C-alpha positions as a Markdown table, in Angstrom:
| # | Residue | x | y | z |
|---|---|---|---|---|
| 1 | Unk | -0.1 | 0.4 | -0.2 |
| 2 | Unk | 1.1 | 3.7 | -0.8 |
| 3 | Unk | 0.3 | 6.4 | 1.6 |
| 4 | Unk | -0.4 | 9.8 | 0.7 |
| 5 | Unk | 3.1 | 10.4 | 0.8 |
| 6 | Unk | 4.0 | 7.5 | -1.1 |
| 7 | Unk | 5.8 | 4.9 | 1.2 |
| 8 | Unk | 4.8 | 1.3 | 1.5 |
| 9 | Unk | 4.0 | 0.1 | 5.1 |
| 10 | Unk | 1.4 | -1.2 | 7.1 |
| 11 | Unk | -1.7 | 0.6 | 8.2 |
| 12 | Unk | -2.4 | 0.0 | 12.0 |
| 13 | Unk | -5.5 | -2.1 | 11.8 |
| 14 | Unk | -3.5 | -4.7 | 10.0 |
| 15 | Unk | -0.8 | -4.2 | 13.2 |
| 16 | Unk | -3.2 | -4.5 | 15.0 |
| 17 | Unk | -4.5 | -7.7 | 13.6 |
| 18 | Unk | -1.4 | -9.5 | 13.9 |
| 19 | Unk | -1.4 | -8.5 | 17.1 |
| 20 | Unk | -4.6 | -10.1 | 18.3 |
| 21 | Unk | -3.8 | -13.5 | 16.3 |
| 22 | Unk | -0.4 | -13.8 | 18.0 |
| 23 | Unk | -2.0 | -13.1 | 21.2 |
| 24 | Unk | -4.9 | -15.7 | 20.7 |
| 25 | Unk | -2.3 | -18.2 | 19.9 |
| 26 | Unk | 0.2 | -17.5 | 22.6 |
| 27 | Unk | -3.3 | -18.2 | 24.9 |
| 28 | Unk | -3.9 | -21.4 | 23.4 |
| 29 | Unk | -0.5 | -22.7 | 23.3 |
| 30 | Unk | 1.3 | -21.7 | 26.6 |
| 31 | Unk | -1.0 | -23.2 | 29.0 |
| 32 | Unk | -0.9 | -26.6 | 26.9 |
| 33 | Unk | 2.9 | -26.5 | 27.3 |
| 34 | Unk | 3.1 | -25.6 | 31.0 |
| 35 | Unk | 0.9 | -28.7 | 31.5 |
| 36 | Unk | 3.4 | -30.7 | 29.5 |
| 37 | Unk | 6.4 | -29.6 | 31.5 |
| 38 | Unk | 4.2 | -30.0 | 34.8 |
| 39 | Unk | 4.0 | -34.0 | 33.8 |
| 40 | Unk | 7.2 | -34.1 | 32.8 |
| 41 | Unk | 8.5 | -33.1 | 36.1 |
| 42 | Unk | 6.5 | -35.9 | 37.5 |
| 43 | Unk | 7.6 | -38.2 | 35.5 |
| 44 | Unk | 10.8 | -37.5 | 36.3 |
| 45 | Unk | 10.4 | -37.6 | 40.1 |
| 46 | Unk | 9.1 | -40.9 | 39.4 |
| 47 | Unk | 12.2 | -42.2 | 37.7 |
| 48 | Unk | 14.5 | -40.5 | 40.1 |
| 49 | Unk | 13.1 | -42.1 | 42.8 |
| 50 | Unk | 13.0 | -45.8 | 40.9 |
| 51 | Unk | 17.1 | -44.8 | 40.6 |
| 52 | Unk | 17.6 | -44.0 | 44.2 |
| 53 | Unk | 15.7 | -46.8 | 45.4 |
| 54 | Unk | 18.4 | -49.0 | 43.8 |
| 55 | Unk | 21.3 | -47.3 | 45.0 |
| 56 | Unk | 19.8 | -47.8 | 48.6 |
| 57 | Unk | 19.6 | -51.5 | 47.7 |
| 58 | Unk | 23.3 | -51.5 | 46.6 |
| 59 | Unk | 24.2 | -49.4 | 49.6 |
| 60 | Unk | 22.3 | -52.7 | 51.6 |
| 61 | Unk | 24.1 | -55.2 | 50.3 |
| 62 | Unk | 27.4 | -53.4 | 50.9 |
| 63 | Unk | 26.4 | -52.2 | 54.7 |
| 64 | Unk | 23.8 | -54.7 | 55.7 |
| 65 | Unk | 21.2 | -52.3 | 56.4 |
| 66 | Unk | 19.7 | -48.7 | 55.0 |
| 67 | Unk | 20.9 | -45.8 | 55.8 |
| 68 | Unk | 19.2 | -44.5 | 59.2 |
| 69 | Unk | 16.7 | -41.4 | 58.8 |
| 70 | Unk | 19.8 | -39.7 | 60.2 |
| 71 | Unk | 22.2 | -40.8 | 57.9 |
| 72 | Unk | 20.3 | -39.7 | 55.1 |
| 73 | Unk | 20.5 | -39.6 | 51.6 |
| 74 | Unk | 23.8 | -37.8 | 52.5 |
| 75 | Unk | 25.2 | -42.0 | 53.1 |
| 76 | Unk | 25.3 | -42.2 | 49.3 |
| 77 | Unk | 27.4 | -39.6 | 48.5 |
| 78 | Unk | 29.7 | -39.3 | 51.5 |
| 79 | Unk | 31.1 | -42.4 | 54.0 |
| 80 | Unk | 28.4 | -42.5 | 57.2 |
| 81 | Unk | 31.0 | -42.3 | 60.8 |
| 82 | Unk | 31.8 | -45.9 | 61.7 |
| 83 | Unk | 31.2 | -47.5 | 58.5 |
| 84 | Unk | 33.9 | -49.6 | 57.5 |
| 85 | Unk | 32.6 | -52.0 | 55.1 |
| 86 | Unk | 30.9 | -48.7 | 52.8 |
| 87 | Unk | 32.3 | -49.4 | 49.2 |
| 88 | Unk | 31.1 | -45.8 | 48.4 |
| 89 | Unk | 30.6 | -43.2 | 46.9 |
| 90 | Unk | 27.0 | -44.8 | 45.1 |
| 91 | Unk | 26.3 | -41.5 | 43.4 |
| 92 | Unk | 28.5 | -39.1 | 42.4 |
| 93 | Unk | 28.1 | -35.6 | 44.5 |
| 94 | Unk | 28.0 | -33.5 | 41.3 |
| 95 | Unk | 24.4 | -35.7 | 40.6 |
| 96 | Unk | 22.7 | -33.7 | 43.0 |
| 97 | Unk | 20.3 | -37.0 | 44.1 |
| 98 | Unk | 19.5 | -35.3 | 47.4 |
| 99 | Unk | 17.0 | -32.6 | 45.0 |
| 100 | Unk | 13.9 | -33.5 | 43.4 |
| 101 | Unk | 13.0 | -31.7 | 40.1 |
| 102 | Unk | 11.0 | -28.8 | 41.8 |
| 103 | Unk | 14.3 | -28.6 | 43.4 |
| 104 | Unk | 12.4 | -29.8 | 46.7 |
| 105 | Unk | 14.7 | -32.3 | 49.4 |
| 106 | Unk | 13.6 | -35.6 | 48.6 |
| 107 | Unk | 12.1 | -37.1 | 51.9 |
| 108 | Unk | 14.0 | -39.8 | 53.2 |
| 109 | Unk | 12.9 | -42.6 | 56.0 |
| 110 | Unk | 14.3 | -45.6 | 57.3 |
| 111 | Unk | 12.1 | -47.6 | 58.7 |
| 112 | Unk | 9.2 | -46.8 | 57.1 |
| 113 | Unk | 6.3 | -45.2 | 58.3 |
| 114 | Unk | 4.0 | -46.8 | 55.5 |
| 115 | Unk | 3.1 | -50.8 | 56.1 |
| 116 | Unk | 4.9 | -52.6 | 53.5 |
| 117 | Unk | 7.9 | -50.7 | 53.1 |
| 118 | Unk | 11.3 | -51.0 | 54.1 |
| 119 | Unk | 11.9 | -46.8 | 53.5 |
| 120 | Unk | 10.2 | -44.1 | 52.7 |
| 121 | Unk | 11.4 | -42.3 | 49.7 |
| 122 | Unk | 9.6 | -39.6 | 48.7 |
| 123 | Unk | 9.1 | -35.9 | 46.6 |
| 124 | Unk | 7.0 | -33.7 | 48.3 |
| 125 | Unk | 5.9 | -32.8 | 44.3 |
| 126 | Unk | 5.2 | -28.9 | 42.9 |
| 127 | Unk | 3.2 | -27.7 | 46.1 |
| 128 | Unk | 5.8 | -28.6 | 48.7 |
| 129 | Unk | 3.3 | -29.6 | 51.1 |
| 130 | Unk | 4.7 | -31.0 | 54.1 |
| 131 | Unk | 2.3 | -34.1 | 55.4 |
| 132 | Unk | 2.7 | -37.9 | 55.7 |
| 133 | Unk | 4.6 | -40.0 | 53.3 |
| 134 | Unk | 1.2 | -40.7 | 51.6 |
| 135 | Unk | 0.0 | -36.8 | 51.7 |
| 136 | Unk | -1.9 | -35.1 | 48.6 |
| 137 | Unk | 0.3 | -34.7 | 45.8 |
| 138 | Unk | 3.8 | -36.8 | 47.6 |
| 139 | Unk | 5.3 | -39.2 | 44.7 |
| 140 | Unk | 7.0 | -41.8 | 46.9 |
| 141 | Unk | 8.5 | -45.2 | 46.5 |
């Protein structure tokens, strides 16, 4: 289009239509993308809990028992006081196994408070609510 001055360009109406279309696209796509991101973090937390469970089983094979609640998951990275047959580190310190995908520390308790479990290993999930091992939104072994 050529205006009165003879220069080509876009009218204000055309720019407003493009901005409105972009706004609609962002409004429709962004919530779906955020839902996918939340689901991926939950899946990652479940996989990390399974992996840490396997590492805890290796620790138990070497030491004869799981780490105590007081020793926590740190016993997988550094030798607990008084441990003579510790063959660790079972995890590399830079892998950061002590935090879930939401960057909250995993909850570890031995012996377990839930029936039928040797230990409790849980993530508080995206809400980070503190509660019992079967609390709302918790992801546990």
